[in-house]
LONUSE-796109 format. One record per residue: x, y, z of N, C-alpha, C in turn; residue in one letter. Coordinates in pm, whole numbers, padded with zeros to 5 digits, always signed. Last residue first. Layout:
N
XYZXYZXYZA/...
END
This chain:
363
+02656-03632-00722+02657-03704-00627+02694-03869-00641D/+02656-03589-01049+02772-03607-00991+02749-03646-00856E/+02367-03580-01044+02437-03656-01141+02562-03700-01086D/+02252-03453-00708+02275-03447-00866+02366-03595-00953R/+02003-03501-00470+02129-03503-00525+02135-03542-00692R/+01776-03231-00372+01794-03306-00441+01960-03352-00470L/+01705-03114-00065+01819-03086-00154+01795-03230-00247V/+01427-02909+00096+01554-03060+00032+01632-03023-00045L/+01390-02629+00156+01360-02747+00242+01408-02871+00200E/+01443-02441-00063+01554-02476+00090+01502-02600+00138G/+01235-02397-00209+01253-02322-00091+01355-02388+00050A/+01281-02542-00369+01299-02413-00449+01315-02331-00291G/+01243-02813-00323+01354-02768-00331+01404-02609-00340E/+00915-02754-00271+01059-02755-00160+01169-02723-00186L/+00879-02734-00562+00876-02609-00479+00915-02656-00315Q/+00951-03010-00606+01041-02891-00686+01014-02741-00579R/+00765-03151-00522+00897-03136-00442+01018-03043-00512I/+00561-03064-00626+00563-03052-00502+00760-03102-00430V/+00596-03176-00849+00570-02983-00855+00635-02971-00724M/+00585-03419-00843+00702-03340-00875+00688-03223-00870V/+00291-03440-00782+00468-03507-00651+00563-03425-00735V/+00188-03357-01011+00159-03298-00878+00258-03331-00746A/+00279-03591-01201+00319-03466-01223+00308-03360-01049N/+00107-03765-01082+00258-03791-01078+00338-03657-01094T/-00130-03681-01153-00104-03715-00984+00064-03749-00981A/-00132-03699-01399-00147-03561-01355-00145-03588-01200E/-00105-03957-01461+00006-03855-01511+00007-03733-01421E/-00317-04094-01353-00219-04087-01320-00078-04000-01360G/-00521-03950-01581-00543-03909-01391-00410-03942-01326E/-00460-04077-01788-00443-03887-01760-00453-03869-01634R/-00493-04332-01718-00361-04271-01760-00343-04127-01689E/-00681-04430-01436-00693-04390-01571-00539-04320-01595K/-00616-04705-01251-00651-04555-01248-00624-04501-01394V/-00864-04955-01067-00767-04910-01188-00759-04751-01203R/-00858-04915-00720-00888-04985-00848-00785-04902-00926G/-00940-04791-00479-00948-04694-00546-00936-04775-00685R/-00874-05030-00270-00988-04986-00304-01032-04894-00417A/-00564-05044-00302-00665-05147-00353-00829-05079-00389A/-00520-04810-00208-00464-04813-00342-00603-04955-00416M/-00637-04831+00066-00675-04728-00036-00640-04728-00195E/-00433-05027+00146-00538-05034+00141-00622-04958+00062E/-00191-04873+00091-00206-05016+00010-00377-05041+00022R/-00192-04683+00261-00208-04615+00140-00274-04763+00034L/-00225-04800+00516-00352-04776+00486-00325-04699+00363A/+00062-04879+00518-00060-05013+00497-00180-04959+00465E/+00214-04679+00559+00225-04758+00363+00110-04879+00385A/+00158-04588+00788+00099-04530+00670+00075-04625+00572L/+00239-04841+00923+00125-04763+00936+00085-04713+00794R/+00494-04766+00898+00459-04865+00832+00337-04891+00803Q/+00600-04466+00703+00551-04521+00836+00546-04661+00788S/+00839-04461+00438+00730-04391+00506+00720-04513+00613I/+00977-04626+00258+01037-04524+00303+00924-04417+00371N/+00858-04780+00082+00947-04812+00193+00999-04716+00283E/+00669-04619-00050+00617-04697+00018+00728-04789+00160L/+00856-04529-00250+00763-04409-00158+00723-04510-00038I/+00967-04709-00359+01073-04647-00274+01004-04527-00195F/+00762-04863-00487+00842-04900-00404+00917-04872-00290D/+00719-04669-00686+00587-04690-00569+00657-04740-00436A/+00966-04676-00849+00931-04561-00745+00813-04557-00676V/+00916-04943-00961+01014-04918-00851+01023-04757-00767P/+00737-04858-01138+00677-04950-01019+00806-04971-00896A/+00767-04745-01383+00754-04646-01220+00710-04728-01125L/+00810-04921-01566+00928-04876-01566+00914-04763-01439D/+00561-05090-01548+00682-05145-01501+00791-05062-01512P/+00276-04948-01414+00368-04919-01489+00536-04974-01433Q/+00150-05007-01129+00113-05085-01279+00188-05038-01346R/+00257-04845-00996+00285-04941-00938+00201-05032-01038Q/+00133-04583-01066+00317-04588-01087+00304-04785-01106A/-00084-04553-00962-00104-04585-01121+00070-04618-01168W/-00085-04549-00687-00143-04656-00765-00107-04686-00906A/+00067-04340-00657+00199-04439-00624+00075-04608-00689V/-00107-04173-00753-00004-04119-00789+00092-04287-00762A/-00390-04166-00584-00325-04224-00767-00258-04228-00781T/-00255-04139-00318-00324-04250-00357-00314-04297-00500V/-00165-03853-00354-00083-03982-00361-00106-04120-00353T/-00427-03758-00422-00313-03721-00514-00213-03842-00487T/-00581-03842-00186-00636-03873-00318-00504-03900-00393L/-00443-03681+00023-00418-03813+00039-00495-03894-00122Q/-00252-03414-00088-00386-03464-00017-00366-03604-00062D/+00127-03352+00036-00020-03383-00074-00127-03403-00020L/+00282-03302+00182+00228-03143+00104+00117-03184+00015Q/+00339-03500+00267+00279-03419+00371+00233-03263+00328R/+00517-03603+00102+00380-03664+00123+00287-03582+00179L/+00743-03467+00120+00700-03421-00007+00529-03504+00071V/+00791-03562+00437+00822-03439+00384+00735-03410+00301K/+00826-03879+00378+00736-03798+00440+00719-03666+00418P/+01041-03822+00164+00962-03876+00110+00852-03853+00229V/+01334-03749+00322+01232-03670+00275+01134-03645+00215D/+01499-03958+00361+01436-03921+00468+01345-03830+00444R/+01563-04051+00074+01479-04156+00163+01374-04069+00283P/+01635-03786-00117+01672-03852-00023+01530-03928+00050L/+01604-03811-00494+01542-03781-00334+01619-03848-00249L/+01723-03947-00677+01750-03780-00659+01690-03764-00512R/+01647-04200-00723+01763-04168-00771+01842-04020-00699E/+01364-04206-00687+01446-04297-00595+01588-04244-00614P/+01276-03999-00911+01266-03988-00731+01380-04109-00682I/+01255-04037-01140+01392-04018-01101+01405-04056-01000H/+00972-04062-01246+01078-04168-01251+01219-04135-01183G/+00889-03831-01237+00835-03912-01113+00927-04025-01124F/+01171-03588-01324+01031-03677-01359+01029-03744-01205T/+01398-03337-01425+01344-03455-01289+01171-03490-01302F/+01609-03260-01663+01485-03316-01654+01492-03394-01458L/+01895-03191-01714+01805-03091-01622+01688-03126-01580A/+01986-03393-01845+02029-03390-01739+01944-03287-01619R/+01824-03322-02115+01800-03464-02042+01866-03466-01919R/+01949-03092-02182+01835-03080-02108+01769-03212-02040V/+02235-03194-02210+02182-03095-02152+02043-03075-02102Q/+02098-03333-02465+02190-03426-02313+02185-03292-02199E/+02035-03112-02634+01962-03275-02590+01995-03286-02448A/+02264-02988-02679+02162-02913-02599+02059-03028-02563F/+02412-03176-02786+02448-03113-02688+02349-03058-02634D/+02310-03236-03065+02285-03342-02956+02321-03288-02811T/+02009-03108-03229+02132-03030-03127+02168-03156-03011D/+01833-03225-03391+01823-03101-03406+01961-03077-03345A/+01814-03505-03243+01842-03498-03423+01888-03342-03461E/+01779-03437-02976+01912-03470-03028+01902-03466-03193A/+01500-03334-03056+01593-03221-03010+01766-03277-02984L/+01391-03508-03107+01400-03413-03189+01480-03326-03152G/+01382-03687-02847+01397-03714-02985+01415-03636-03088K/+01236-03483-02642+01400-03501-02665+01425-03598-02772L/+00999-03509-02765+01059-03404-02768+01203-03444-02772V/+00923-03801-02731+00884-03720-02863+01003-03591-02877E/+00909-03803-02445+00993-03876-02510+01055-03822-02679D/+00709-03624-02390+00876-03578-02344+00934-03649-02416R/+00522-03737-02499+00545-03591-02537+00691-03529-02518T/+00473-03931-02317+00491-03960-02497+00534-03846-02522Q/+00446-03829-02073+00587-03875-02106+00585-03898-02239A/+00327-03489-02040+00296-03634-02028+00454-03711-02127P/+00520-03245-01846+00435-03311-01976+00410-03477-02031S/+00660-03163-01654+00562-03186-01630+00459-03196-01748V/+00951-03138-01735+00890-03223-01617+00775-03232-01624N/+00937-02981-01953+00904-03169-02008+00882-03252-01879L/+00949-02738-01848+00827-02749-01915+00843-02937-01956I/+01217-02716-01722+01069-02720-01653+00964-02756-01718A/+01351-02768-01977+01374-02903-01842+01217-02907-01800G/+01303-02517-02069+01286-02671-02113+01276-02728-02052V/+01444-02405-01879+01318-02373-01923+01269-02461-01962R/+01700-02502-01846+01639-02502-01693+01456-02462-01771E/+01839-02419-02101+01817-02539-02084+01696-02574-01979V/+01797-02126-02087+01723-02212-02179+01704-02372-02167P/+01794-02052-01784+01880-02040-01930+01756-02105-01978G/+01608-01768-01600+01675-01950-01600+01696-01899-01766T/+01486-01486-01638+01585-01554-01514+01657-01671-01526E/+01503-01345-01941+01394-01471-01821+01521-01498-01753F/+01546-01109-02048+01420-01166-02078+01406-01249-01956A/+01853-00970-01974+01795-01098-02004+01629-01055-02002R/+01951-00665-02093+01907-00717-01996+01844-00865-02044P/+02305-00670-02242+02167-00640-02252+02096-00750-02148P/+02578-00527-02112+02523-00615-02142+02404-00580-02127I/+02656-00260-02123+02664-00272-02234+02634-00424-02254A/+02668-00206-01819+02605-00130-01879+02570-00230-02030D/+02921-00358-01767+02819-00460-01724+02686-00343-01821L/+03089-00152-01842+03072-00285-01908+02981-00342-01873Q/+03052+00042-01729+03029+00071-01836+02983-00062-01921A/+03189-00048-01485+02984-00019-01509+02967+00013-01651V/+03425-00063-01548+03351-00151-01536+03213-00176-01529L/+03488+00219-01619+03489+00129-01712+03429-00015-01699S/+03461+00309-01319+03397+00353-01444+03356+00258-01599A/+03659+00201-01240+03545+00174-01199+03446+00207-01308G/+03907+00276-01337+03862+00129-01385+03744+00114-01327I/+03867+00537-01270+03848+00510-01394+03830+00358-01450R/+03920+00520-01002+03789+00570-01064+03755+00554-01218R/+04184+00466-01015+04055+00375-00954+03955+00362-01009V/+04307+00702-01097+04336+00556-01166+04181+00470-01157T/+04234+00853-00913+04186+00900-01035+04177+00744-01123E/+04410+00759-00656+04255+00746-00669+04174+00785-00858P/+04694+00568-00787+04623+00648-00748+04463+00692-00791D/+04849+00285-00662+04767+00318-00746+04686+00435-00718V/+05061+00154-00481+05047+00304-00537+04980+00346-00638N/+04918-00092-00400+04941+00037-00278+04993+00165-00339G/+04873-00282-00520+04810-00173-00563+04863-00077-00448T/+05029-00534-00459+05088-00444-00568+05011-00294-00636M/+04849-00708-00322+04984-00667-00275+05053-00538-00388S/+04679-00788-00543+04655-00716-00424+04757-00637-00364V/+04825-00997-00640+04856-00865-00740+04758-00773-00656A/+04769-01239-00461+04941-01170-00491+04927-01028-00525Y/+04459-01275-00576+04580-01202-00441+04668-01191-00438A/+04550-01313-00860+04480-01204-00804+04509-01146-00644V/+04699-01574-00794+04733-01449-00868+04666-01361-00843R/+04494-01715-00674+04616-01705-00560+04651-01596-00685R/+04295-01735-00844+04256-01677-00733+04396-01638-00655A/+04396-01906-01058+04363-01730-01066+04299-01672-00942R/+04413-02091-00966+04544-02073-00989+04481-01938-01001D/+04172-02228-00838+04239-02184-00751+04380-02114-00821G/+03898-01988-00979+03948-02098-00982+04074-02123-00900P/+03661-01811-00755+03733-01794-00871+03814-01959-00869L/+03501-01765-00537+03457-01840-00661+03555-01877-00784K/+03690-01669-00399+03623-01821-00348+03551-01855-00460G/+03633-01443-00453+03811-01478-00428+03752-01659-00423L/+03372-01334-00345+03424-01346-00551+03565-01454-00550L/+03407-01336-00091+03274-01465-00172+03361-01435-00333E/+03561-01133-00041+03557-01291-00060+03505-01379-00073A/+03427-00937-00161+03565-00966-00222+03609-01061-00172A/+03235-00936+00055+03182-00957-00056+03327-00956-00182K/+03377-00856+00314+03275-01000+00260+03276-01035+00119P/+03486-00566+00266+03560-00734+00259+03476-00910+00232V/+03362-00424-00049+03383-00469+00094+03451-00619+00131P/+03581-00325-00340+03462-00392-00264+03475-00451-00139L/+03873-00255-00367+03747-00153-00319+03623-00216-00271K/+03996-00515-00408+04051-00390-00315+03956-00308-00287S/+03872-00601-00608+03886-00660-00457+03919-00604-00379L/+03973-00405-00802+03829-00453-00809+03840-00511-00647M/+04235-00456-00822+04172-00339-00775+04047-00367-00752V/+04252-00708-00903+04313-00698-00761+04258-00536-00718A/+04146-00727-01138+04073-00775-01076+04137-00755-00919A/+04342-00538-01271+04206-00464-01281+04138-00575-01144I/+04542-00753-01258+04578-00633-01207+04418-00535-01174E/+04442-00962-01413+04478-00982-01294+04486-00839-01221T/+04167-00806-01669+04338-00880-01640+04315-00864-01478S/+03845-00987-01715+03937-00869-01674+04079-00942-01633E/+03677-01219-01679+03704-01155-01811+03850-01060-01781A/+03616-01230-01393+03663-01373-01439+03750-01305-01593E/+03508-00986-01323+03606-01036-01277+03715-01165-01333I/+03277-01012-01485+03357-00932-01488+03515-00984-01403V/+03130-01268-01365+03177-01274-01507+03276-01149-01539P/+03111-01166-01120+03199-01263-01130+03234-01289-01248L/+02914-00939-01049+03042-00908-01044+03134-01017-01106L/+02653-01132-01034+02714-00997-01153+02814-00991-01171R/+02697-01263-00828+02724-01328-00961+02696-01266-01041D/+02706-01052-00606+02828-01139-00674+02817-01199-00796T/+02488-00749-00655+02509-00924-00630+02696-00965-00690A/+02616-00418-00603+02557-00544-00710+02604-00667-00627L/+02741-00237-00457+02585-00278-00435+02551-00397-00530N/+02971-00135-00573+02962-00248-00410+02829-00296-00422T/+02916-00079-00800+02954-00185-00807+02938-00246-00641L/+02779+00221-00705+02694+00096-00789+02766-00009-00799R/+03034+00331-00610+02904+00296-00532+02780+00219-00558D/+03207+00324-00798+03249+00231-00705+03130+00165-00586W/+03175+00574-00947+03129+00440-01028+03094+00299-00886P/+03065+00840-00837+03167+00752-00800+03066+00605-00841D/+02986+01138-00997+02969+01019-00999+03032+00887-00942A/+03118+01357-01154+03104+01354-00965+03047+01206-00958K/+03146+01339-01406+03222+01328-01332+03226+01280-01183S/+02863+01130-01516+02927+01285-01476+03015+01253-01408S/+02838+00897-01657+02870+01021-01756+02926+01143-01695A/+02650+00796-01488+02820+00760-01516+02890+00839-01588G/+02431+00922-01560+02466+00931-01404+02622+00856-01419A/+02382+00771-01810+02366+00935-01787+02440+00954-01640L/+02362+00517-01671+02465+00542-01805+02443+00655-01799R/+02112+00520-01541+02279+00471-01464+02350+00550-01549R/+01943+00552-01669+01961+00656-01629+02075+00638-01528L/+01953+00296-01841+01954+00468-01922+01992+00558-01819R/+01877+00119-01647+02021+00140-01717+02057+00282-01762N/+01613+00187-01613+01707+00201-01477+01864+00211-01523A/+01496+00159-01865+01489+00290-01819+01586+00355-01679A/+01538-00085-01881+01574-00041-01974+01592+00123-01891T/+01423-00168-01648+01548-00236-01624+01582-00172-01757T/+01108+00015-01533+01181-00129-01641+01343-00136-01588S/+01000+00093-01172+01041+00111-01330+01094+00013-01393I/+00940-00069-00986+00822+00000-01043+00893+00042-01134H/+01177-00245-00878+01040-00289-00937+00960-00237-00988G/+01308+00035-00749+01313-00099-00769+01183-00206-00796D/+01308+00273-00625+01238+00270-00696+01240+00114-00790M/+01537+00275-00475+01423+00272-00386+01319+00246-00484M/+01761+00239-00654+01711+00131-00550+01598+00130-00481G/+01694+00479-00788+01683+00347-00821+01651+00218-00730L/+01811+00636-00596+01677+00660-00634+01650+00516-00667A/+02066+00534-00513+01937+00541-00385+01825+00557-00449G/+02159+00630-00758+02163+00487-00742+02072+00455-00580E/+02181+00876-00785+02070+00814-00870+02082+00683-00793I/+02113+01070-00495+02226+01010-00579+02130+00891-00642G/+01896+01045-00207+02050+01097-00269+02089+01029-00345G/+01650+00949-00071+01798+00876-00093+01920+00956-00097P/+01439+01229+00069+01492+01136-00066+01655+01062-00017F/+01204+01277+00288+01380+01220+00294+01399+01169+00192A/+00944+01490+00347+01031+01359+00324+01133+01402+00298L/+00947+01745+00531+00819+01660+00523+00888+01535+00471G/+01092+01967+00750+01080+01867+00627+00987+01774+00671V/+01072+02175+00935+00989+02158+00851+01000+02038+00706Q/+01273+02096+01141+01066+02046+01186+01006+02078+01036E/+01496+02194+01016+01443+02020+01035+01292+01989+01027L/+01458+02426+01042+01439+02394+00885+01430+02228+00885E/+01517+02465+01327+01335+02510+01238+01321+02428+01074N/+01735+02375+01337+01606+02322+01396+01508+02320+01358L/+01868+02569+01194+01873+02451+01184+01750+02390+01208F/+01779+02786+01385+01744+02796+01240+01729+02683+01179E/+01915+02731+01609+01772+02720+01650+01748+02731+01490D/+02203+02707+01526+02147+02580+01614+01984+02603+01549V/+02249+02972+01481+02248+02879+01365+02213+02720+01384V/+02173+03081+01720+02103+03136+01641+02105+03027+01524A/+02406+03015+01829+02279+02971+01924+02184+03030+01755G/+02618+03079+01749+02638+02983+01749+02427+02928+01755L/+02565+03420+01776+02562+03312+01606+02519+03162+01627T/+02605+03409+02047+02482+03401+02018+02461+03387+01857I/+02855+03287+02105+02761+03194+02166+02635+03260+02063R/+03083+03318+01784+03047+03355+01880+02948+03299+01936D/+03339+03169+01663+03199+03225+01640+03152+03200+01769V/+03660+03185+01504+03571+03191+01648+03440+03226+01618L/+03727+03042+01207+03777+03118+01328+03718+03077+01437R/+03741+02864+00911+03648+02948+01009+03766+02961+01124M/+03856+02760+00660+03880+02905+00710+03798+02993+00831Q/+03859+02530+00736+04012+02558+00750+03987+02692+00782G/+03559+02466+00657+03615+02431+00816+03770+02478+00849I/+03601+02514+00377+03501+02581+00498+03571+02599+00614Q/+03750+02282+00323+03788+02387+00320+03751+02508+00412E/+03551+02097+00358+03650+02067+00482+03761+02215+00465A/+03339+02139+00230+03319+02179+00347+03425+02191+00437L/+03477+02097-00016+03399+02228-00027+03369+02237+00147A/+03509+01804+00021+03659+01916-00027+03583+02035+00031A/+03244+01691-00035+03356+01671+00142+03437+01755+00107Q/+03172+01817-00224+03114+01837-00085+03219+01855+00017M/+03320+01664-00374+03310+01769-00406+03301+01835-00298H/+03226+01394-00365+03387+01446-00323+03356+01573-00303E/+02936+01350-00162+02996+01378-00311+03152+01433-00283P/+02863+01163+00153+02876+01281+00055+02990+01294-00090L/+02950+00956+00269+02862+00897+00199+02843+01051+00106T/+03183+01035+00448+03232+01014+00296+03143+00943+00251A/+03065+01127+00666+03111+01261+00580+03129+01182+00438L/+02920+01041+00922+02918+00976+00764+02954+01046+00683P/+03013+01128+01197+02933+01145+01093+02954+01101+00955L/+02984+01065+01545+02994+01017+01416+02901+01040+01305T/+02993+01293+01806+02945+01268+01722+02987+01215+01575A/+03126+01480+02034+03148+01322+01968+03077+01240+01857G/+03088+01717+01985+02974+01663+02084+03029+01500+02076E/+03232+01803+01792+03278+01858+01906+03216+01732+02017A/+03106+01709+01582+03210+01663+01623+03278+01666+01740L/+02890+01912+01612+02838+01772+01629+03023+01706+01656L/+03018+02156+01554+02979+02121+01671+02917+01993+01708L/+03109+02126+01287+03241+02119+01409+03163+02092+01528R/+02852+02111+01163+02905+01987+01152+03045+01995+01269V/+02749+02353+01205+02679+02244+01240+02762+02119+01279I/+02939+02508+01065+02942+02556+01168+02873+02437+01290V/+02917+02448+00838+03097+02394+00898+03044+02437+01040A/+02679+02541+00757+02707+02382+00729+02823+02336+00838A/+02732+02793+00777+02637+02774+00894+02648+02603+00885K/+02876+02816+00539+02922+02865+00657+02869+02798+00831E/+02700+02794+00330+02793+02663+00380+02915+02713+00522R/+02529+02999+00400+02470+02845+00391+02582+02751+00404P/+02656+03240+00587+02679+03203+00442+02610+03057+00469S/+02585+03463+00846+02664+03353+00774+02631+03312+00649L/+02619+03708+01062+02600+03667+00927+02666+03604+00892L/+02611+03706+01420+02684+03747+01318+02607+03664+01199R/+02350+03840+01615+02406+03733+01567+02500+03812+01422P/+02369+04159+01810+02295+04038+01764+02414+03934+01692G/+02521+04351+01940+02397+04305+01970+02331+04224+01914G/+02705+04400+01682+02700+04426+01837+02508+04400+01842P/+02811+04159+01503+02789+04329+01489+02728+04341+01613S/+03126+03988+01484+02961+03986+01514+02930+04127+01540P/+03387+04013+01248+03322+04007+01364+03192+03985+01389P/+03370+03838+00921+03399+03953+01032+03345+03961+01189A/+03555+03550+00869+03445+03606+00877+03470+03737+00995P/+03876+03552+00695+03762+03498+00840+03671+03592+00858P/+03929+03558+00365+03938+03582+00518+03855+03545+00602F/+03857+03420+00105+03955+03445+00214+04018+03478+00288P/+03539+03205+00038+03605+03339+00135+03748+03369+00170R/+03478+03099-00230+03548+03039-00116+03548+03206-00053A/+03150+03107-00386+03272+03135-00399+03346+03155-00260A/+02906+02874-00212+02920+02974-00276+03069+03021-00285P/+02702+02628-00276+02865+02625-00239+02936+02753-00302A/+02444+02523-00072+02504+02567-00218+02656+02559-00136P/+02306+02248+00156+02384+02380+00137+02444+02390+00005A/+02240+02003+00127+02153+02089+00086+02201+02235+00093I/+02428+01847+00282+02369+01825+00138+02294+01910+00126R/+02435+02018+00567+02578+02003+00438+02606+01980+00279A/+02225+01905+00615+02267+02054+00617+02374+02096+00506L/+02267+01665+00693+02149+01679+00569+02155+01851+00553Q/+02465+01585+00866+02495+01561+00680+02372+01606+00600I/+02381+01745+01076+02470+01796+00961+02499+01775+00831G/+02205+01517+01105+02149+01642+01110+02239+01712+01029T/+02308+01266+01199+02224+01287+01071+02226+01443+01037E/+02355+01294+01438+02475+01308+01365+02444+01310+01221A/+02124+01463+01621+02143+01360+01609+02303+01396+01492N/+01971+01647+01991+02054+01646+01828+02127+01500+01727M/
END
């Protein structure tokens, strides 16, 4: 019998009215009749006596209190009754066909990707309205990127309570993302949270959850700057220049941000590390590489890119490319732009997979 069995029985046992007196003595020749809560107490007591570690803290607080209260009321249980409770418990476990996660957060975690974000948020709001739901269970499972804006907007005291309730690795990650002065003030405020009562902490958690639920879901994973930049990266040069010119006339700041987010074929010498050039070419077929480099060599503004590529591969491969470029002859503009866009797409894919790192303007 493992430690999880006691938790399962305690979770399914109803909570009858508390008995003010110890159970009646066993009837002659048979087991004592116990309530479901008493049976749960017997199983948990038996597992604890065997040295099992039970995750009782995962149960709702009212169930933990009911279980502790029942264990405090129990006295002696005879062997016949103990054997009958264990047999009944094992028989009940054998009839179990499916196990569910328990709690709305567990259910939503299991159904992640199968229901809409709107429906998930609505269920979370309904669960948060219940006084039995612990809001910190949900906050603990959120990514630090979701929690960072909240901890930045809240007061130092609230931020200190938040760090105190979160797991240590996640709290350390959040603290490291705060500005230095803010991080020091929050860390000091943690030392003053010793006398905060549990109900206040629960209310703070509920307020933070409500604040997160009030943020409307985002339809796009990336911001407008990144989306426009990604589109212009693979657009023809003439289209890209015209769009940037129009953006500059409408919104100078937005146009500048888009310009910084751009990564085109012409940016390769500035942004791509020389050691990563062979890695990029290995992902391209020979015809695409030859077409891109041959077309770039005949463009005054892209000739340095062709030289950069040829200088950072083996001499034998560079000579082979030059021979094929000479045999390829003149490249049409459409073919050249398609080939250079293919090179850019491969670099972006390798960056997204973490196989290379592009240098930024600040680098």
